[in-house]
N, C-alpha and C positions, 0 to 999 in steps of 0.2 A: 822204554827208555834204556839206553845203553849206559855202561858205567862211565864211559868217556863223556857223555852229554851231561851226566849227573855231576861229575867233577868240574866241568866248565861252568855249569849253572851255579854250583857252590862257590867258585871263585868269583864269579860276577856278583853274587850277593855279598861275599866278604869284602868287596871293594866299597860297598855302601855303608859298611859298619863305621860308626864314629868311634875310633879307638882312642883310649885315654892317652894323655901325653905321659912321659917318663916321670915327670913331677907329680901328676895326679895318682899315678900308680904307687909311687913311693909314699905319698901322704896317706892314701887309702890303706896301704899295707901297714903302716905305723899306726893309724887309727884302729884297725882291726886288732892288731897285737895289744894296744894299750886297753881297749875295751875288754878283750879276753883276760888279761891279767887283772884288771879291776873286778871283773865278775868273779874270777877265781879267788881273789882275796876276800870279796864280800861274802861269798858262800863258805869259804874256809873259816872265816871269823865266826859266822853263826853256827857252823858245824862245832867249832871248838867251844863256843859258849854253851851250846845245848849239851854237848857231850860231857863237859866239866860239870855243868849243873845237875845233869842226871846222875853222874857218878857220886857227887856229893850228897844228893837226895838218897841214893841207895845206901850210902855209908851211914846215914842218919837212921834208917829204918832198923827196927829191933830184929835180931837174928830169928830164923825159922825154928819152931820148936820140934818139927817133925822132919826126919830126914827124907823120907819119901811119902808121897801121897798117892792114894789109890782112888779111883773113881768107882763108886758102886755101880754094878751092872744090875739093872732090874730083871727079875726073872719073869718071862712072859709065856703065856700058854699059846702054842700054835695050834689054830684050829682051821680045818679046811673050809673054804668059802666057795659057794656055787654061784657062778655068774648067770646072767639072764638067759644064756644060751645053753645052759645045763652043764657046762665044763666045770669040773671041780679044780680049784686053785689051792694049792697047799704051800704057804709061805715056808721059807727055809730059814731057821735061826742063823744069825750071823756067825756063831761059832762053828757052824757046820758047813758053811759055804767053801767050796774048794778054791785054792788060789788060782789066780789068772796066770796062765802060762806066758812066759816072756820069751821074746825071740832072741 
């Protein structure tokens, strides 16, 4: 199929399309804008309510007594494991894993 035949077929199909009138296009455009504004106001209202409520809730909480918190790291013993095929697998502790190179 050539490009010229494709364009002719496309034009033929476009003649069969039921295009909306100018009035329908205007009404649908206004309707889409109104629904979009309504949705934005609805979501904005709930965002404001939840953000304000959370901020007030945080203000009511007592202040933290510690400035920094540390997570205890358990000391583990690394022992080799022999798989069924006789290969010895030795796990590496996380603090000894080399960093992944970045490109």
